[in-house]
N, C-alpha and C positions, 0 to 999 in steps of 0.2 A: 204690528201686523203679523198674523199667523204665518209661519213658514209654509204651511200647507196651502194657504190662500195665495201667497206670493208665487209659488211654483205653479199652481194651477192656472193662475191668471197669465203668467208668462208662457206656459205650454199652450194654452188655448189661443192666445194672440198669435203665437208662431204658427199654429196649425191653420188658423183662419186666414192669415195674411200670406203665408208661403206654402201652404199644404197642397197636396195633389188630390183632385177629385176622381172618383171611379165611376162617374155617370156613363161612361162609354163602355163599361164592362158589365157582363152578367154577374150578379151577386147573389149569394145564398140567403142573407137575412131578408125578412119581409115584415112590413107593418101589419097591424091587425086587419086592415082592409085588403091585404094581399099585394099592396104596392111594394116594389123593390125598395129596400132601405139602403140608399147610397151614402157614402161618407167622403169627407175630406180628411186626409191623414198626413202625418209626419212620421218618418222612420227613425228609430233609434233615439229615444229620449232617456236620459239618465238623471234621476233626482236623488239628492242626498238629504236625509233628515237626521239631525243629531238629537236623539231622545233625551240627552242630558240637559239640553237647553229648553225644550218644550215638547208638548205632546202634539203631533201633527194632525190636527183636525180642522176642517174648513169652518169658517165663520160667515162666509158670504152666502151660505145657505145652511139650513138646519141639517145636521148629520145625526144619525141615530146609532150611537156607539154600542148600546146594549144589544141591538139587533145584529150589528156587524160582528160583535163578539160571539153572539149565539151561533152565527154561521161558521165562524172560524173554529169554534169548539165542536160544532157538528162534524167538521172535516177532520180536525186534528186530535180531538179528544174522543168523540164517539166513533170516529172513523166510519161514519155512516154514508150510505149512498141512497137513503130513503127519506123523502121529504116529510114523512110522518114523524120523523125524529127532530124536525126543525120547526121552530115556533112561527117563523114568517112564511109567506107564500112565494118568496122570490124565485124558487126553483120549480114551481108547479108546472110551468109551461114546458119543461123538459122531462117531466116524470111520466111514466107509463101508468096503467090502471092500478098497479100495486103500490105506486109511489116511488118506484125505483128510477134512478137516472143511469143505471147500468154500472159498468166497472170503472166509474169515474171518481175523482176527488177522494173522499174518505175511504172508499174501497181500496184504493192503491196504497194509502198509508197504513192500512190495517193488515196487509199481507205479511205474514211472519216468515222469517228466514233463520237458518241455523248459523250461529256464530260460536266461537270457542267459549264465550261467556254465557251462552244459552240462546234460546229462541227469542227473537225480538222482531217487532215490526219497525217501520221507518222512524216513527216518533219515539219509540222506546230506545232505539239505537242512538238517536240524537241526544236524548236526555242522559243516557249512560255515558256517552263520550264527553258531553259537557262537564259531567261530574268527575270522570275518571281519566279522560284523555284530552284535556283542554288544548294541548298543543297540536292536536291533529288538524290536518288540512283536508280531511275527508268527511267533515260533519255536514251532511246535506240530505235533502229529500228531493224526490223527482216523481211527479205524477204522470209524466208523459211516457207511458209504456206502450210502445208500438204494437206489442202483441195483443193489447186489449182495446186499441182505438176503435175498432169496428163494433165493439160492444158498449161504447160510451154514447150517451145521449148528446153530450157536448164535449168536444175536446177541451182539456184543461186550458184556461186562459192564464191564470197565475199558476205556473206549473213547477217551479223549483225554488227552494230556499237553501242558501249556502251560509253556514254559520262559521264565524271565526272569532276566537278568543284572543284578545290582546291584553296582557296583564290580567286584570280582573274585570275587563270590559267585554261584553258580548255584542258583536256586530253581526249584521246579516245582509245578504243580497237577495232580493226578491226578483226573480225573472218572470216576465209576463210576455207571452207571444202576441197578445192583442188586448187593447183596452178601450172600451167605450168611455170617453173622458167624462161625460156628464153623469152617467149613472154609476160608474164603477171606480173612477180614480180616487175620489175622497174616501169611498167605502173601503177599498183595498188597502190604502195607506194607513188608515186608522186601525183596521183590524189586525194587520200584520205588525204594526207598531205595538199594539196591545199584546199580541202573541210573543213578540220579542221581550217585552217587559216580564211576561209570565215565565218564559223559559229561563230568563236571567235570574229571576227571584228564586225559583226552585233549585237552581244550580249554584247559588251563592255568588252570583255575578251581578254586575251593573249593566243595564241596557245602554248601549252606545249608539252607533249609527245604523240606520236602515237605508240601504241603497236600493232604489227601485229602478229596474231596467225594463223599459217598454219597447218592444220591437215595432209594433204597429199602433201608434197612438192616434185615435180617430174621433171625429165628431160626426154624428149622423145628420143628414140633411134637415130633418124636422126638429133637431135639437139646436140648430144654429141660433135662432132668435132667443132661445132660453139661455144659452151660454153667453151670448152678447149682453143680455140683461144682467146676468149674475156677475160677470167679470168687471162690470162698470160700477159695482157697489164698493163702498168703503169698508174694508175688513176691520174686525175687532182684534184685540190681543188674544193669543192662544190661552185656553184654560189649562188648569193643572189636572193631571191624571192621579186619581187615588186607586191604588191596587191593594186589596186586602192583604196586609202583612202577615196574617195568621196562616195563610195558605202556603204550605211547603211541598205539597204533592201536586203536580200539574193536573192530575185527574180529579182534583177537588175544586178546581176553579169553576165558577158559574158566571153567567152574565151579571149577577148581582155583586161579583167580586170587583167590578170596575165602576168608578164614578168620576164625573167631571166636576171640578170645582171652579166656579166663575165663568161658566160657558155662556157667552152672549153670541147671538147669531141673527142673520136675516132670515125671514120666512120666504118660502117659495110658493107662489100662488099656482094652483092647478096641479094636475097630474102629469108626470113626464111619460110620454109614449115610449114603449119599449119594443125594440126590434128583436124578432126571434128567428 
């Protein structure tokens, strides 16, 4: 069984059986028909994925790794906040008429600051320190800039990465303030696992553990029947990740740089409704 499947099933069972509903509260998200999108949630979930053992991708539903990598490179490599630079339409609902999502996500990573070693943005600083200061306990990024929140179309959900090198192993903690378990959990896990593999490769390190910390892990009311169907399925074994070994510069990775070997999965019938 895939570790990603196992943890997703455990998380969802916990949320559905012991979670707290917000149906008595006024909520911001809405369904397409304007109905309030309520959730059942659990506070403070921590999941650990050892990338040396397997690549954490769900098999109880089809996951689209290349699209997930395209998004994480849009944020981390292109440092873009414009949906016209993204192949999929997953951010279209939050974009303005120019395609901008405001000072969010990629915008924050691309702001340069002056250091003794030169001018660098957050991503460049991480890569520099992984190569030159691996013992540092300060290798991290943060998208949650209070000065710019009012100019963001959506406050960052996955907002912080903390990197830590132990020996020749690169580990990381992904902090997330809020997670829509059905639409985003598998997506975020596999894309940040791929990112960790990429950063490790270009830094001469081995990808180790990805620790995923979720403050508010929730399932939307209209997602409950879909989640119940998915978690009742029998998972397959996790596939193997192939990452192009010829890439030594992080900025040369593309979605084509990743492939899955031996990926088997269940199909999901119908379209998942998204709350905005």
